[in-house]
Backbone bond lengths (Angstrom), bond angles and torsions (degrees), N, CA, C in turn:
res aa  C-N    CA-C-N  psi(-1)  N-CA   C-N-CA  omega(-1)  CA-C   N-CA-C  phi
1 X - - - 1.465 - - 1.524 109.62 -
2 X 1.342 117.15 144.42 1.466 118.78 178.39 1.522 111.45 -68.54
3 X 1.327 115.57 152.68 1.457 122.28 178.78 1.523 108.49 -129.10
4 X 1.309 116.74 132.68 1.463 123.31 -176.19 1.527 109.17 -123.73
5 X 1.307 116.98 113.99 1.460 122.48 -178.90 1.530 109.43 -88.93
6 X 1.338 117.03 108.52 1.463 121.47 174.31 1.520 111.59 -104.87
7 X 1.331 116.31 5.02 1.464 119.75 175.95 1.526 109.94 -75.21
8 X 1.328 116.63 -46.75 1.463 120.38 -175.89 1.529 112.92 -60.82
9 X 1.353 119.65 -47.16 1.460 117.84 177.98 1.523 113.70 -66.42
10 X 1.334 117.09 -31.60 1.474 119.18 176.50 1.532 110.12 -68.58
11 X 1.328 116.91 -40.00 1.461 120.21 176.63 1.526 110.58 -64.95
12 X 1.329 117.63 -39.16 1.466 120.66 178.10 1.524 110.61 -64.10
13 X 1.322 116.46 -36.88 1.469 119.74 177.96 1.525 111.03 -62.96
14 X 1.335 116.51 -36.70 1.469 120.49 179.57 1.519 111.73 -66.16
15 X 1.329 117.66 -26.46 1.466 121.83 -178.47 1.521 112.91 -96.69
16 X 1.328 117.49 -0.92 1.461 120.77 -179.07 1.527 110.38 -67.69
17 X 1.327 115.81 157.34 1.468 120.23 179.23 1.524 110.84 -59.45
18 X 1.317 116.08 -39.80 1.470 120.66 176.27 1.527 107.06 -113.16
19 X 1.344 115.42 77.48 1.464 120.61 -174.00 1.531 113.21 -59.16
20 X 1.338 120.02 -43.84 1.466 118.90 179.92 1.534 112.50 -58.87
21 X 1.332 116.37 -41.59 1.464 119.65 179.52 1.529 110.32 -67.03
22 X 1.335 117.02 -41.11 1.467 120.90 -179.85 1.524 110.59 -64.27
23 X 1.327 117.31 -39.06 1.460 119.98 177.79 1.523 110.91 -65.96
24 X 1.325 116.45 -40.35 1.472 120.00 178.35 1.521 110.69 -61.62
25 X 1.344 116.48 -41.66 1.461 120.02 178.38 1.529 111.36 -63.98
26 X 1.330 116.41 -40.00 1.473 120.37 177.67 1.522 109.76 -60.74
27 X 1.322 116.55 -47.14 1.468 120.15 -177.92 1.528 111.04 -64.88
28 X 1.319 117.34 -37.03 1.461 119.83 178.73 1.531 110.72 -67.09
29 X 1.334 115.93 -38.81 1.464 120.33 -177.67 1.524 110.99 -65.60
30 X 1.327 117.27 -33.84 1.474 121.36 -176.16 1.534 111.11 -115.91
31 X 1.329 115.70 31.87 1.465 120.73 -170.77 1.521 113.02 -60.77
32 X 1.317 118.18 -41.09 1.467 120.09 -175.30 1.524 111.42 -63.60
33 X 1.329 116.34 -47.68 1.465 119.54 -179.30 1.522 111.00 -68.92
34 X 1.314 117.81 -42.24 1.464 120.84 -179.92 1.526 110.97 -61.97
35 X 1.326 116.58 -39.24 1.461 119.59 179.46 1.525 110.88 -68.13
36 X 1.333 117.05 -39.57 1.463 119.80 177.66 1.524 110.79 -62.91
37 X 1.323 116.86 -41.58 1.462 120.46 178.37 1.524 111.15 -66.24
38 X 1.326 116.95 -39.83 1.472 119.58 179.11 1.524 110.29 -60.35
39 X 1.327 116.97 -43.92 1.459 120.17 -177.85 1.524 112.06 -62.52
40 X 1.338 117.59 -32.17 1.461 120.49 -179.35 1.527 112.12 -83.97
41 X 1.330 117.37 -34.81 1.466 120.78 -171.78 1.523 113.99 -98.56
42 X 1.325 117.13 -34.82 1.465 120.21 -175.67 1.522 109.48 -151.69
43 X 1.340 117.61 67.68 1.475 120.23 -173.04 1.523 114.65 -61.51
44 X 1.330 117.71 -19.81 1.463 120.18 -178.90 1.525 112.64 -91.48
45 X 1.334 117.19 -6.53 1.462 120.58 178.53 1.524 110.94 -84.21
46 X 1.322 115.20 157.60 1.461 120.49 -179.89 1.525 111.20 -71.90
47 X 1.326 117.49 -36.73 1.458 122.02 178.64 1.521 109.17 -151.30
48 X 1.329 116.18 162.92 1.453 120.95 179.29 1.524 109.37 -66.33
49 X 1.321 116.83 126.44 1.464 120.99 -178.98 1.526 110.02 -76.25
50 X 1.333 115.89 127.42 1.455 122.68 176.14 1.522 108.88 -122.52
51 X 1.328 116.30 159.39 1.467 120.99 -179.00 1.532 109.87 -61.88
52 X 1.336 115.83 145.02 1.457 121.09 -178.03 1.525 113.37 -122.54
53 X 1.323 118.39 -21.40 1.454 121.68 -177.24 1.533 109.78 -68.08
54 X 1.341 118.92 118.45 1.474 120.41 -177.58 1.524 113.60 -58.89
55 X 1.327 117.46 -34.92 1.468 120.14 179.52 1.525 109.97 -65.72
56 X 1.311 115.84 -45.78 1.464 120.45 178.50 1.526 110.15 -63.29
57 X 1.316 116.44 -43.96 1.458 120.24 -178.36 1.525 111.78 -63.90
58 X 1.317 116.77 -37.60 1.462 119.78 177.85 1.527 110.34 -61.28
59 X 1.325 115.97 -43.08 1.469 120.23 179.45 1.533 110.93 -66.26
60 X 1.324 116.88 -42.90 1.462 120.16 -178.74 1.528 111.77 -68.51
61 X 1.342 116.42 -35.12 1.461 119.66 178.97 1.526 110.78 -65.81
62 X 1.324 117.16 -38.35 1.465 119.80 176.77 1.525 109.87 -61.05
63 X 1.309 115.15 -42.85 1.468 119.11 -179.84 1.526 110.84 -64.86
64 X 1.337 116.68 -48.21 1.458 120.17 -174.68 1.523 112.80 -66.57
65 X 1.335 116.75 -29.66 1.462 120.62 -177.53 1.522 113.37 -89.50
66 X 1.313 117.58 -4.04 1.462 121.26 -178.71 1.528 110.19 -67.28
67 X 1.343 119.02 115.70 1.472 120.56 -177.13 1.531 113.03 -58.20
68 X 1.335 117.52 -36.91 1.462 119.40 -179.50 1.525 110.71 -67.97
69 X 1.317 116.21 -39.88 1.463 120.06 179.40 1.528 110.12 -66.79
70 X 1.328 117.00 -42.36 1.460 120.40 176.59 1.532 111.40 -60.73
71 X 1.339 115.66 -41.31 1.461 119.10 -179.60 1.521 111.02 -65.42
72 X 1.329 116.68 -34.79 1.465 119.49 178.08 1.527 110.31 -62.67
73 X 1.335 116.98 -38.82 1.460 120.23 177.35 1.529 110.68 -65.80
74 X 1.328 116.33 -42.49 1.468 119.38 177.77 1.532 110.73 -62.73
75 X 1.315 115.96 -40.14 1.463 119.49 178.95 1.528 111.06 -64.25
76 X 1.321 116.56 -40.41 1.467 120.14 177.13 1.515 110.47 -61.19
77 X 1.342 116.95 -43.46 1.460 120.86 179.12 1.525 110.70 -63.26
78 X 1.331 117.48 -40.30 1.464 120.70 179.45 1.519 111.11 -65.22
79 X 1.316 116.64 -41.21 1.462 120.24 178.87 1.531 110.58 -67.22
80 X 1.342 116.96 -38.16 1.464 119.90 176.97 1.523 110.50 -62.94
81 X 1.326 116.56 -38.72 1.461 120.46 178.27 1.527 110.68 -63.55
82 X 1.332 116.62 -39.13 1.463 119.40 -179.07 1.519 112.16 -65.95
83 X 1.336 117.16 -20.66 1.460 121.11 179.46 1.525 112.78 -103.99
84 X 1.338 117.00 8.28 1.464 118.34 171.84 1.505 117.56 128.43
85 X 1.332 119.53 -18.14 1.467 121.41 179.44 1.524 108.50 -85.60
86 X 1.328 116.16 77.12 1.462 121.83 -163.44 1.523 115.03 -96.28
87 X 1.335 119.08 -9.82 1.466 120.01 179.90 1.530 109.11 -75.98
88 X 1.329 119.18 119.70 1.469 120.48 -177.22 1.524 111.71 -64.52
89 X 1.309 115.48 145.00 1.464 121.66 176.83 1.525 108.88 -144.13
90 X 1.307 116.41 147.83 1.455 120.76 173.33 1.519 108.97 -81.06
91 X 1.316 117.27 124.79 1.461 121.42 174.77 1.526 106.83 -83.25
92 X 1.318 116.66 112.88 1.462 121.34 -176.27 1.517 109.43 -114.04
93 X 1.319 116.70 124.74 1.467 122.62 -174.19 1.520 110.68 -94.75
94 X 1.341 115.72 132.56 1.453 122.71 178.10 1.529 109.31 -128.48
95 X 1.321 115.50 156.56 1.463 121.95 170.71 1.521 107.23 -107.22
96 X 1.316 116.80 94.91 1.453 120.95 -177.33 1.522 112.26 -84.45
97 X 1.319 115.02 -172.88 1.460 120.51 -178.68 1.521 112.26 -95.72
98 X 1.337 117.43 7.31 1.455 120.68 177.48 1.508 114.64 93.18
99 X 1.333 118.54 -1.08 1.457 120.93 179.55 1.523 110.11 -99.46
100 X 1.327 116.03 157.03 1.455 120.17 178.49 1.515 112.63 79.11
101 X 1.332 114.72 179.68 1.459 120.61 178.55 1.524 109.91 -65.84
102 X 1.334 114.81 161.81 1.463 119.87 179.84 1.515 112.45 -75.02
103 X 1.320 118.80 -12.08 1.459 121.33 178.02 1.519 109.49 -145.27
104 X 1.324 115.65 156.74 1.458 121.51 179.00 1.529 108.29 -138.19
105 X 1.338 118.22 118.70 1.466 119.87 177.33 1.523 110.78 -83.98
106 X 1.326 116.34 131.88 1.462 122.56 174.56 1.528 106.44 -118.62
107 X 1.338 118.38 102.54 1.469 120.50 -172.33 1.519 114.88 -84.91
108 X 1.337 118.87 -16.12 1.461 120.37 -175.81 1.523 110.57 -79.20
109 X 1.345 115.85 162.58 1.455 119.79 -179.06 1.519 110.24 61.10
110 X 1.322 115.70 -137.84 1.461 120.90 169.76 1.512 107.26 -83.06
111 X 1.327 119.95 113.31 1.468 120.69 -172.12 1.524 112.91 -56.42
112 X 1.333 114.54 143.69 1.462 122.26 179.82 1.519 109.04 -129.34
113 X 1.329 116.06 131.87 1.462 121.73 167.99 1.525 105.98 -103.78
114 X 1.324 116.27 99.13 1.463 121.20 -177.84 1.524 108.80 -82.15
115 X 1.322 116.14 124.26 1.465 121.92 -176.09 1.523 108.53 -116.24
116 X 1.332 115.99 123.58 1.463 121.66 -177.03 1.532 108.79 -97.21
117 X 1.329 115.47 106.85 1.461 121.31 -163.71 1.522 113.73 -82.65
118 X 1.338 117.46 0.04 1.471 117.47 -179.62 1.523 111.94 -70.76
119 X 1.330 117.43 -12.52 1.456 119.71 178.99 1.519 109.59 -66.92
120 X 1.319 117.55 127.46 1.455 120.79 -176.65 1.509 113.96 -79.48
121 X 1.326 116.86 -23.41 1.452 121.76 -175.57 1.526 109.22 -85.98
122 X 1.330 116.90 112.89 1.453 120.48 -178.80 1.529 111.60 -61.18
123 X 1.325 117.74 -35.61 1.459 119.42 -179.56 1.524 110.78 -62.78
124 X 1.341 117.48 -36.91 1.460 120.45 178.61 1.522 110.95 -63.99
125 X 1.320 117.31 -40.57 1.461 120.74 178.23 1.529 111.20 -67.27
126 X 1.323 116.44 -42.31 1.462 120.35 179.14 1.527 111.24 -59.76
127 X 1.320 115.95 -49.36 1.464 120.11 -178.13 1.526 110.23 -66.06
128 X 1.330 117.14 -41.29 1.460 120.33 -179.48 1.519 111.38 -62.10
129 X 1.323 117.45 -41.35 1.463 120.42 177.90 1.522 110.54 -62.21
130 X 1.315 117.65 -45.92 1.470 120.76 -179.59 1.524 110.53 -63.46
131 X 1.323 117.36 -41.94 1.465 120.21 178.22 1.524 111.30 -60.57
132 X 1.335 117.04 -39.86 1.464 120.18 178.92 1.523 111.68 -66.24
133 X 1.324 116.71 -43.62 1.462 120.08 179.89 1.536 110.89 -65.32
134 X 1.321 116.65 -36.88 1.469 120.37 176.49 1.531 110.50 -64.97
135 X 1.326 117.18 -42.59 1.467 121.10 -179.71 1.519 110.81 -63.14
136 X 1.330 117.00 -45.56 1.464 120.37 -179.71 1.524 110.61 -61.12
137 X 1.332 116.93 -39.34 1.462 120.04 177.93 1.526 111.02 -65.77
138 X 1.325 117.14 -45.91 1.468 119.31 -178.63 1.528 110.68 -63.29
139 X 1.321 117.99 -35.57 1.458 121.09 -176.35 1.525 113.93 -85.41
140 X 1.353 117.16 -21.18 1.460 119.15 -173.77 1.537 114.75 -119.05
141 X 1.317 118.96 -21.79 1.470 120.02 -175.88 1.532 110.25 -61.30
142 X 1.336 118.24 133.05 1.472 120.26 -178.38 1.526 113.59 -63.62
143 X 1.334 118.06 -22.33 1.465 120.42 -179.85 1.530 112.55 -98.61
144 X 1.333 116.86 11.20 1.467 119.94 178.62 1.522 110.44 -82.68
145 X 1.333 115.57 143.93 1.456 121.45 177.35 1.535 111.28 -109.70
146 X 1.305 116.19 27.25 1.463 120.59 178.01 1.521 110.72 -65.96
147 X 1.327 116.40 149.11 1.461 120.92 172.75 1.522 111.11 -70.95
148 X 1.318 117.31 -18.18 1.467 122.42 175.16 1.528 107.49 -97.28
149 X 1.321 116.40 112.23 1.458 120.85 -179.72 1.518 108.22 -125.95
150 X 1.316 116.83 126.06 1.462 122.47 -176.42 1.520 108.58 -125.45
151 X 1.328 116.59 131.19 1.458 120.48 174.78 1.525 109.28 -98.81
152 X 1.324 115.56 172.03 1.461 119.72 -178.38 1.526 111.94 -62.73
153 X 1.326 116.81 -25.73 1.468 119.96 -176.43 1.523 113.47 -98.16
154 X 1.323 117.88 -6.34 1.466 120.38 -178.73 1.533 111.19 -75.32
155 X 1.331 118.17 136.21 1.470 118.47 168.06 1.520 109.19 -69.00
156 X 1.334 117.19 151.62 1.457 120.15 -176.45 1.516 110.07 -110.80
157 X 1.322 115.39 125.96 1.462 121.21 177.34 1.529 106.91 -147.13
158 X 1.335 116.51 95.29 1.468 118.60 -175.79 1.517 111.83 -69.55
159 X 1.330 118.15 -23.09 1.463 119.84 178.25 1.526 110.22 -71.08
160 X 1.326 117.19 -39.64 1.455 119.78 175.48 1.528 110.23 -65.27
161 X 1.337 116.50 -40.36 1.469 120.17 177.51 1.525 110.98 -61.89
162 X 1.333 116.47 -39.76 1.466 120.35 -178.68 1.528 111.68 -64.37
163 X 1.325 116.31 -23.14 1.467 119.45 -179.23 1.521 112.72 -78.95
164 X 1.358 117.24 -10.95 1.466 119.44 -178.25 1.528 114.19 -130.44
165 X 1.331 117.11 -8.52 1.470 120.93 -179.56 1.521 108.50 -115.76
166 X 1.323 118.76 129.62 1.470 121.54 -171.84 1.530 113.35 -59.96
167 X 1.320 114.15 153.86 1.460 122.12 176.26 1.528 111.22 -53.11
168 X 1.335 117.73 -32.90 1.465 121.35 -177.24 1.522 111.80 -54.71
169 X 1.331 117.64 -38.37 1.470 121.08 -179.68 1.523 111.12 -65.89
170 X 1.318 117.04 -45.41 1.469 121.07 -178.48 1.528 110.53 -67.92
171 X 1.325 115.67 -39.23 1.468 119.63 179.95 1.523 111.08 -67.96
172 X 1.319 116.62 -39.68 1.470 120.22 -179.79 1.529 110.08 -59.81
173 X 1.327 116.74 -45.81 1.461 120.23 178.08 1.524 110.91 -58.75
174 X 1.321 116.64 -43.62 1.474 119.90 179.34 1.522 110.53 -58.50
175 X 1.329 116.45 -45.57 1.454 119.34 -177.49 1.517 112.63 -64.09
176 X 1.335 116.92 -48.07 1.463 120.00 -177.87 1.524 110.87 -66.46
177 X 1.336 117.29 -39.61 1.469 119.44 -179.18 1.523 111.26 -65.17
178 X 1.324 117.94 -32.81 1.461 120.34 176.33 1.528 111.36 -70.01
179 X 1.314 117.29 -34.34 1.469 119.33 174.70 1.524 110.77 -67.83
180 X 1.330 117.09 -35.55 1.462 120.14 174.99 1.528 110.02 -62.72
181 X 1.331 117.05 -44.38 1.471 120.62 178.19 1.525 110.97 -62.91
182 X 1.325 116.61 -39.61 1.469 120.07 179.21 1.521 111.25 -64.32
183 X 1.342 116.69 -36.58 1.462 119.95 178.38 1.524 111.28 -68.10
184 X 1.321 116.59 -34.34 1.468 121.14 -179.95 1.522 112.08 -77.95
185 X 1.332 115.95 -32.08 1.465 120.79 -176.24 1.531 109.65 -127.61
186 X 1.320 117.39 71.91 1.468 120.22 -175.29 1.527 113.50 -64.09
187 X 1.336 117.96 -16.83 1.470 119.03 179.42 1.525 111.55 -80.09
188 X 1.326 117.86 -14.11 1.462 119.61 -179.27 1.524 109.92 -70.40
189 X 1.304 115.89 135.76 1.457 120.87 174.40 1.523 109.86 -82.23
190 X 1.345 117.61 159.79 1.469 119.80 -176.60 1.526 114.08 -53.06
191 X 1.337 118.62 -39.68 1.459 118.82 -178.49 1.527 111.22 -67.27
192 X 1.346 117.95 -28.35 1.456 120.46 176.30 1.523 110.92 -71.53
193 X 1.314 117.16 -40.57 1.459 120.55 176.83 1.522 110.90 -60.67
194 X 1.317 115.90 -40.00 1.458 121.00 -176.19 1.526 112.90 -84.54
195 X 1.322 117.24 -13.92 1.459 120.57 -179.73 1.507 113.88 71.22
196 X 1.335 116.46 35.44 1.465 121.21 -179.31 1.519 108.48 -130.97
197 X 1.324 115.66 173.79 1.463 120.03 178.70 1.526 110.23 -80.99
198 X 1.330 115.34 162.12 1.464 119.71 175.40 1.525 110.75 -59.62
199 X 1.336 115.75 -38.84 1.457 119.52 -178.74 1.520 112.39 -63.54
200 X 1.346 116.69 -41.76 1.465 120.22 178.11 1.520 110.60 -63.16
201 X 1.333 116.25 -42.78 1.460 119.65 177.88 1.525 110.96 -61.55
202 X 1.320 117.38 -41.85 1.463 121.15 179.38 1.527 110.48 -61.49
203 X 1.332 117.20 -41.97 1.463 120.44 -179.79 1.525 111.29 -65.92
204 X 1.327 117.27 -36.84 1.468 119.37 177.78 1.519 111.13 -67.10
205 X 1.323 116.55 -40.51 1.457 119.46 179.34 1.523 111.28 -63.90
206 X 1.326 116.65 -38.42 1.461 120.18 179.10 1.526 111.77 -63.35
207 X 1.335 116.34 -32.91 1.469 121.04 -175.08 1.523 112.05 -108.61
208 X 1.322 117.80 18.39 1.461 120.15 -170.11 1.524 113.08 -59.79
209 X 1.306 118.63 -39.30 1.463 119.78 -177.75 1.527 110.69 -59.95
210 X 1.328 117.41 -47.56 1.466 121.14 179.25 1.521 110.71 -65.83
211 X 1.318 116.40 -46.69 1.460 120.26 -177.79 1.528 110.92 -61.56
212 X 1.318 117.10 -39.10 1.463 120.13 179.91 1.529 110.45 -65.32
213 X 1.326 117.83 -40.25 1.461 120.73 178.38 1.525 110.91 -59.89
214 X 1.325 116.03 -44.83 1.467 120.30 179.49 1.523 111.16 -65.42
215 X 1.327 115.81 -39.76 1.457 121.75 -179.06 1.531 110.65 -64.68
216 X 1.307 117.13 -49.08 1.462 120.86 -179.16 1.523 111.68 -60.76
217 X 1.330 116.24 -34.13 1.465 120.10 179.31 1.518 112.35 -68.56
218 X 1.337 117.43 -21.41 1.470 122.28 -176.84 1.525 113.72 -97.83
219 X 1.329 118.36 -9.47 1.468 120.36 -168.06 1.527 114.02 -62.42
220 X 1.311 118.62 -26.87 1.474 119.77 -179.89 1.519 112.52 -90.62
221 X 1.313 117.93 2.35 1.463 120.44 177.22 1.514 110.96 -68.59
222 X 1.321 116.42 141.56 1.464 122.36 173.91 1.525 107.26 -117.76
223 X 1.308 115.73 86.68 1.462 119.28 -178.96 1.512 110.48 -158.22
224 X 1.304 114.65 150.03 1.456 120.23 175.10 1.519 110.19 -61.77
225 X 1.341 116.54 -35.99 1.461 120.32 -179.16 1.512 112.59 -59.41
226 X 1.329 117.20 -39.39 1.464 120.41 -179.78 1.525 111.00 -66.41
227 X 1.339 117.08 -40.84 1.462 120.38 178.32 1.524 110.53 -64.80
228 X 1.325 117.16 -44.12 1.463 120.23 178.77 1.523 110.57 -63.47
229 X 1.310 116.43 -41.29 1.468 121.23 -175.51 1.523 111.53 -62.51
230 X 1.324 116.41 -42.90 1.466 119.57 -171.50 1.519 114.80 -102.83
231 X 1.320 118.29 -28.37 1.460 119.70 -167.62 1.524 114.51 -120.29
232 X 1.313 118.39 3.41 1.463 121.04 -180.00 1.529 109.10 -114.43
233 X 1.329 118.09 94.66 1.470 120.31 -176.40 1.526 113.66 -58.58
234 X 1.339 116.62 -27.16 1.457 119.25 -178.67 1.515 114.45 -84.26
235 X 1.333 117.49 -0.24 1.461 120.18 179.91 1.525 110.31 -66.19
236 X 1.348 118.14 144.11 1.466 120.35 179.56 1.519 111.17 -66.53
237 X 1.344 117.53 159.76 1.471 120.26 -179.41 1.525 113.67 -54.07
238 X 1.332 117.21 -35.03 1.465 119.31 -179.55 1.523 111.68 -61.50
239 X 1.344 116.96 -33.01 1.467 120.81 178.97 1.516 111.95 -81.71
240 X 1.345 117.05 -14.67 1.468 121.60 -178.73 1.530 111.51 -105.85
241 X 1.317 116.67 30.53 1.458 121.14 -176.53 1.524 110.72 -111.43
242 X 1.323 116.22 130.24 1.462 122.70 174.39 1.522 106.47 -120.94
243 X 1.321 116.24 111.94 1.468 118.74 -174.28 1.508 109.50 62.25
244 X 1.343 116.30 -119.61 1.463 120.24 177.66 1.532 111.43 -106.68
245 X 1.340 116.77 15.92 1.465 121.47 -178.74 1.526 109.43 -105.09
246 X 1.323 116.77 121.10 1.461 121.83 173.65 1.527 107.66 -91.90
247 X 1.309 116.74 117.34 1.468 121.23 -176.36 1.526 110.37 -75.88
248 X 1.328 117.98 135.23 1.469 119.07 172.42 1.521 110.38 -61.08
249 X 1.331 118.24 152.18 1.466 120.05 176.76 1.528 111.32 -55.20
250 X 1.331 115.86 140.96 1.471 123.31 176.83 1.519 113.61 68.07
251 X 1.329 118.16 20.20 1.465 119.82 179.54 1.528 111.39 -58.57
252 X 1.335 116.91 -43.96 1.456 119.71 -179.11 1.517 112.42 -63.89
253 X 1.320 116.73 -37.46 1.465 119.75 177.42 1.526 110.68 -63.59
254 X 1.320 115.09 -43.45 1.461 119.19 179.59 1.522 110.92 -61.76
255 X 1.338 116.93 -47.27 1.464 119.95 -177.46 1.528 111.12 -68.00
256 X 1.333 117.24 -38.31 1.459 120.32 177.66 1.527 110.65 -63.75
257 X 1.305 116.12 -39.79 1.470 121.50 176.53 1.530 110.64 -61.11
258 X 1.317 116.06 -44.12 1.461 120.38 -179.77 1.533 111.23 -67.61
259 X 1.331 116.71 -44.99 1.462 120.52 -174.26 1.525 111.63 -69.68
260 X 1.345 117.30 -34.81 1.470 120.74 -177.25 1.531 113.17 -82.23
261 X 1.318 117.85 -4.91 1.470 120.78 -174.22 1.525 111.96 -60.63
262 X 1.331 117.75 -41.64 1.466 120.03 -176.88 1.528 111.07 -64.45
263 X 1.338 116.45 -42.14 1.462 119.07 -179.24 1.518 111.35 -66.51
264 X 1.313 117.41 -44.28 1.461 120.75 -180.00 1.528 110.26 -61.30
265 X 1.327 116.68 -42.19 1.463 120.28 178.63 1.524 111.13 -63.61
266 X 1.331 116.62 -31.45 1.465 121.03 -175.72 1.529 112.57 -81.10
267 X 1.344 117.60 -41.74 1.469 119.23 -172.21 1.530 113.23 -115.60
268 X 1.331 118.64 -11.88 1.456 121.58 -177.22 1.516 112.06 90.74
269 X 1.323 116.37 161.96 1.461 120.16 -174.84 1.528 112.55 -67.79
270 X 1.333 118.17 -39.67 1.463 120.17 -176.01 1.522 111.28 -60.64
271 X 1.341 117.22 -46.68 1.464 119.82 -179.49 1.530 111.11 -72.92
272 X 1.334 116.62 -41.26 1.460 119.47 179.90 1.523 110.95 -59.95
273 X 1.319 116.78 -37.04 1.467 121.16 -178.27 1.522 111.45 -63.41
274 X 1.318 117.73 -23.56 1.467 122.38 -175.01 1.508 113.59 -105.41
275 X 1.324 119.51 -10.13 1.451 122.29 -173.53 1.526 111.07 -76.42
276 X 1.344 117.27 151.48 1.467 118.94 170.47 1.523 110.12 -65.40
277 X 1.310 116.43 152.71 1.470 120.52 -176.23 1.521 111.09 -57.99
278 X 1.302 117.35 -42.79 1.464 120.86 -173.21 1.506 114.92 -88.51
279 X 1.319 118.72 10.01 1.474 120.46 -177.33 1.528 111.39 -67.31
């Protein structure tokens, strides 16, 4: 898969004699992709937030431009394709501000797996890339039976989709994509796959019966609130509350991973990634 480094030119803009003008030119040059990412990650912001500290940017640019590191990402994408994530996507590197997921899938047009390289944990980047490639395949593959179907000409707005497609569809994708990541990185422990601490995972396991009951009761909901509550680890506690229960971050991802395990074991990741939720 092609890889496009947008960290280095953004870092160069920060070091330019007229940095504000150079940043404006960068944003104008990549306006379509930046606007699509803003709508998915921070729809209420004026523009997509990117790193501004020159010291941080210098460090991130070294990482993003490293040929061995880039090749590792390409190798991960190739291995994901061999296990079922077969829709090609451009891996595009950004230096974000540290908020949101480490990757963002954009399935419309020429698909893009946007990877935000400021994350220090390599396992988080690896899993995020695989999750994005799995999402693009589920949403774009011609043999997919997902309720979310995107063509090359469709505009992409996952928040609008969340308002009409049940939580079950979004959760199913999360579960299968985590099994794909686990197959690619068998040395990763469950808390690394989920992007949470060991303590958070332990607390979810202790309360799994209750959490699963609440989760199953919400699966047919079609609302942004349900997606934020269960599948957005960065959501504030107020958004992760059901009744008097505050859900640990990534609870929905954990439960989706657990619930989808039997199907993945039975049919494999490639078929599971394409099956309808209720099959």
